Every structure is written in structure tokens, then in C-alpha cells.
C-alpha positions as CSV (number, residue, x, y, z in Angstrom):
1,M,245.7,180.8,111.4
2,D,245.5,184.6,111.4
3,I,247.1,187.0,109.0
4,N,248.0,190.7,108.7
5,S,249.0,191.6,105.1
6,A,248.3,193.9,102.2
7,G,245.6,191.5,101.0
8,N,243.2,189.3,102.9
9,F,243.9,185.9,104.5
10,E,241.4,183.2,103.5
11,D,241.4,180.0,105.6
12,T,239.9,177.8,103.0
13,G,239.5,174.7,105.1
14,G,240.1,173.0,101.8
15,T,236.5,173.6,100.6
16,D,235.2,177.1,101.1
17,Y,235.7,178.0,97.4
18,G,233.6,175.2,95.9
19,T,236.8,173.3,95.0
20,N,239.2,171.0,96.7
21,D,241.9,171.8,94.1
22,V,245.0,173.8,94.8
23,G,248.0,174.5,92.6
24,N,246.8,175.1,89.1
25,N,245.7,178.8,89.1
26,T,242.6,177.7,91.0
27,F,242.0,180.8,93.0
28,Q,243.5,183.8,91.0
29,L,242.8,186.3,93.8
30,P,245.3,188.7,95.6
31,H,244.9,187.0,98.9
32,L,247.0,184.7,101.0
33,F,245.3,181.3,101.4
34,G,245.8,178.5,103.8
35,F,244.4,175.4,105.4
36,D,245.3,172.9,108.0
37,E,246.6,169.5,106.9
38,G,247.6,166.6,109.2
39,Q,247.2,167.8,112.8
40,N,249.0,166.5,115.8
41,I,250.6,163.6,113.9
42,S,253.0,161.4,115.7
43,L,256.1,161.3,113.6
44,T,257.9,158.0,112.8
45,A,260.6,159.8,110.8
46,D,262.2,163.3,110.6
47,V,260.6,165.8,108.3
48,A,263.0,167.7,106.0
49,V,262.7,171.5,105.9
50,N,264.9,174.2,104.4
51,I,263.9,177.0,106.9
52,G,264.0,176.4,110.6
53,S,264.5,173.0,112.2
54,S,263.2,169.7,111.1
55,P,260.4,168.1,113.1
56,Q,262.0,165.0,114.7
57,A,260.8,161.4,114.8
58,G,259.0,160.6,118.1
59,G,257.5,164.0,118.4
60,F,254.2,165.5,117.2
61,V,253.6,167.9,114.3
62,A,250.8,169.9,112.8
63,S,251.0,170.7,109.1
64,H,249.6,173.8,107.4
65,Y,249.5,174.6,103.7
66,V,249.9,178.3,102.8
67,F,249.7,179.7,99.3
68,F,249.5,182.9,97.2
69,D,247.8,182.4,93.8
70,P,247.0,185.8,92.2
71,D,246.3,186.9,88.7
72,P,248.2,188.8,87.3
73,T,251.6,188.9,89.1
74,Q,251.2,190.6,92.4
75,D,253.1,191.3,95.7
76,L,252.1,190.4,99.2
77,V,253.9,191.3,102.5
78,G,252.6,190.2,105.8
79,Y,252.5,187.5,108.4
80,V,250.5,184.5,109.6
81,D,250.1,183.6,113.3
82,F,249.7,180.0,114.3
83,D,248.6,178.6,117.7
84,S,252.0,176.7,118.3
85,D,255.6,177.3,117.7
86,I,256.8,176.8,114.1
87,F,259.4,174.1,113.7
88,G,260.2,174.7,110.1
89,I,259.0,175.5,106.6
90,A,259.2,173.5,103.4
91,T,259.6,175.8,100.4
92,L,261.3,173.5,97.9
93,T,259.4,171.2,95.5
94,A,261.2,168.1,96.7
95,Q,260.5,168.8,100.4
96,L,256.8,169.4,99.7
97,F,256.6,166.1,97.8
98,A,258.4,164.3,100.5
99,S,256.0,165.6,103.2
100,D,252.8,165.0,101.1
101,W,251.9,162.1,103.5
102,L,250.8,164.9,105.8
103,A,248.5,166.4,103.1
104,R,244.7,166.3,103.3
105,S,243.2,163.4,101.6
106,D,240.2,165.5,100.4
107,V,242.3,168.0,98.6
108,D,243.8,167.6,95.1
109,Y,247.3,169.1,95.0
110,L,247.6,169.9,91.3
111,N,250.8,170.8,89.4
112,P,253.1,169.3,92.1
113,G,256.2,170.0,90.1
114,A,255.6,173.8,90.3
115,R,255.0,174.0,94.1
116,G,257.4,175.9,96.3
117,L,258.6,179.5,96.0
118,E,259.7,181.1,92.8
119,S,263.4,181.4,93.2
120,G,264.9,184.8,93.8
121,Q,261.5,186.6,94.1
122,D,260.1,185.3,97.4
123,S,260.9,184.8,101.0
124,V,259.3,183.4,104.0
125,W,260.8,183.1,107.5
126,I,260.0,182.5,111.1
127,D,259.7,185.8,113.0
128,P,262.8,185.9,115.3
129,T,260.8,187.7,118.1
130,N,257.6,185.5,117.8
131,S,258.2,181.7,117.0
132,K,254.4,181.3,116.2
133,R,254.6,183.8,113.3
134,L,255.4,183.1,109.7
135,M,256.6,186.2,107.8
136,V,255.9,186.4,104.1
137,D,257.3,188.6,101.3
138,L,255.9,187.1,98.1
139,R,255.8,188.1,94.4
140,A,253.7,185.4,92.7
141,S,252.8,184.7,89.2
142,T,251.6,181.5,87.5
143,P,251.0,179.0,89.2
144,G,251.6,180.8,92.5
145,D,253.7,180.3,95.7
146,Y,253.1,177.2,97.9
147,V,254.7,176.4,101.3
148,R,254.1,173.9,104.0
149,V,254.5,175.1,107.6
150,F,255.2,172.6,110.4
151,T,254.2,173.6,113.9
152,D,254.4,171.9,117.3
153,F,251.4,170.1,118.8
154,S,248.3,172.3,118.0
155,P,246.0,172.7,121.1
156,A,243.2,174.0,118.8
157,A,243.1,170.8,116.7
158,A,241.0,167.9,117.7
159,V,242.9,165.2,119.5
160,P,242.1,161.7,118.3
161,L,241.2,159.3,121.0
162,P,243.0,156.0,121.2
163,A,240.8,153.4,119.5
164,G,240.3,151.3,122.7
165,L,239.3,154.2,125.0
166,P,235.5,154.2,124.3
167,L,235.4,150.4,124.8
168,M,237.4,150.6,128.1
169,A,235.0,153.4,129.3
170,G,232.0,151.2,128.5
171,A,233.5,148.3,130.3
172,F,234.1,150.3,133.4
173,A,230.6,151.7,133.3
174,A,229.2,148.1,133.0
175,L,231.3,146.9,135.9
176,G,230.1,149.8,138.0
177,W,226.5,149.0,137.2
178,L,227.0,145.3,138.0
179,R,228.7,146.2,141.3
180,R,225.9,148.5,142.3
181,R,223.3,145.9,141.4
182,K,224.9,143.3,143.6
183,G,225.3,145.7,146.5
């Protein structure tokens, strides 16, 4: 994720700030923060969003958590670029809760009832000229603004191997060795 905004963008990776907590005035800085959650997950059900289109069952999705947690109330206007097209954005508390199965297991998402955007003050949207760009216009106070962005398959994320692939590769190597030994 890359950003251009009035503040800085901090890709926390979930741990760069000595904490794995988000959502309870944890950061209190005038920066836009974010980290990757579940990457290249095969969906068994549709994921509900209120901006854009819902990722569909049978496809792949990469989930990203983006938040603005300043102290005191501050404004931030800018954008975040992703490496894949954005399907949609969850900005409502209920949608964030419903998609928490894509969240990182090593991060504590505090204050879940206050996640989302503060109504009437904030907006996020997909840039109509660049489908990989999340536009943000945020005015955050306590506890901050939190959104989940769903992108298409992320080429930069590690692709998990099927569980049997290393065993199959070992078996083929052993067969090749035996064949060479007999020949």
C-alpha cells in the first residue's frame, strides 16, 4: 500500500508500533495507518460491502485494514494505492464485524462497536479513473475511522502452496533417483 496525503502513511504490518492493538486510541497520530489482513483467500461466500461491489464466492480476495486515529480531531485528504483492483470497501460497523474472519489473528481489534466511519463527516471511494486507488477524505476524532478494503488477488502477497505439493515433489525426486540408479 502506498499513500499520498496531508499526513504520512504508516504500513504497520500489525506490529511496528510495539502493539498489536487497533481501535482504542492506540496510535493518536495524524497519519493514515494500514496493514494487510487475509491475502488471496478463496471465498466460500460473498462478502458484503457498502461501497463498490461485493467480492463473490468462488473468487479470491485480499483484505486490507486502513485507519485514521489522530489526537485531537484532525482532517486528512489523500489516497492509498493497492497492487490489485479494489472490489469494495466496508465502512459500516456491521460489515466490518461480518468480515472479521479475514482479520489478522495476531491483531486485537479493540472497540469493535465503534469501527467504521463517523457518519456525515467522512468519505472514502474508489477512484473512478484508477480502480487500484482508495480515495480518503476523513475527519476523525475518538476513537478514529476504520475501513476494510477488499482487493482482487494480490500478486505481491505470498501464495500458499497446496499442502501435498512438497510431498509430491519429494516423491518425484525419489522416483527419478531410483530410475537413475537402475539404469
